[in-house]
N, C-alpha and C positions, 0 to 999 in steps of 0.2 A: 153577596147573593146575586146582585145585578151583574157583577163582573163574571160570575160563573155562567149565567144565562147567556151573556154575550159570547163567551168563549165556546160554549156548547153550540150555539147557533152558527158561529164561524166554523167550527169543526165539522158540523153537519153539511154546511155549504161546500166546504173544501172536499169532503169525502164524496159528495155527490158529483163534483166536477172532475175528480181524478180518474174514475173509471172511463168516462167519456173521452178524456184526453188520451188515455192509454189504449183504447180500442183500436185494433188494426183491421186489415182486410178480412181476417178470419174471426171476427167477433161473433158472438152468439146469434145475433139476428141476421148475419150474412151480408151486411152492407155497412158502409161507413158514412153513408149519406144521412142527414137528419130526416126524421120522419119515416125511415125505412124504405126510401126510394131506391130502386136498384141502380147501381153504378154501371159504367161501361164495361168494367172488368168482371162484374158479377151480374149477368142478365137474369131476369125473372125466369123461374121454371115454367115450362110449357105444360099444358094439361095432360098430354098423352106421352110424356117422356118415357121411353123404354117399352111402351106397349104397342105392339104391332097389330095388324088386323087379325081376324079369326083365322087360325091355321098357319099364321106366319110366326114361327117360333124362333127364338134366339138360340144360340149355340148351347147356352146353359139349360134352357128348357128341353132341347133335344137330348142333351146328355142325361138329364133327369128322367125323361121318358124312357130312354134306353135302359137306364138303371132300374126303373120301376118294372119294365117288361121282363128284364133278366131275373129280378127277384120273384116275380110271379111264376116264371117258368121254373126257377129253382125249387120253389115250394111245391109246385105241381109234381115235379120229378121226385121230390122227397116223399110225397104222398104215395106215388106209384111204387117207389122202392120199398116203402113200408108195407104196402099191400102185398107185394111179391114176396117179401120176407115172411109175412104172416102166412101166406099160402104154403110156402116151402117148409116153414116150421110146423105147420099143421099136418102136412102130408108126411113129413119124416118124424113126427112126434117129438120135435125138438122144442121144448118150452122156452129155452133161452132165446132162440131165433125168433119165435113167435112174439115174445115180449118186446124184443128189440124192434121188431117191425111195427108193433102196435105203438110203441113210443115215438118212432120216427113219423108214423102216420099222424099221430095226434099233434106233434110239433108242427108238421107241415100244414095241417088243417087250421091250427090256431093262428099261425103266422100269416097264412093266406087270407083268412077271414079278417084279420087286423089290417092287412095291406089293402084289401078291397074296401073295408069300411072307411079308411082314411085316404081314398083315392083322390089325388089332386088333379088328375087328368080325366075329365068326363069322356073324352073321345076314346080312351083306352077301354073304359068299361063297356062302351057300345061294341067295340071290336071283339071283346072277349065273349059276349053273348052271341055273336055271329058264329064263332067257332063251335059252340055247343059243348066245349070242354070247360067245365067249371068245377 
């Protein structure tokens, strides 16, 4: 019984020492220095890494803003196309054309409202209200 306890404690001590010995520069905590101190090859992160000033956008942010504006315009165009199809179908008494236009308009309105509700760019929302086209 005592021998099992000694072997168990030795195994526990050995297993605790092995992961520390095998940890390399890409370990979970990001450093090989004891106590988590940053090494010369792994400096500590700065507080504002990747964050520019207000209005200073990275290429990714500019690309996403462009994509967001294009989606907004696409849905607005879809709504106007649906409205024109509804008018044309109504004037020519073509129920199929009217129904297609109604469906297009509903899809455009639904997607536009979802896009506006989940707007990640507050500056774009302000610009849209200046246009008067909503």
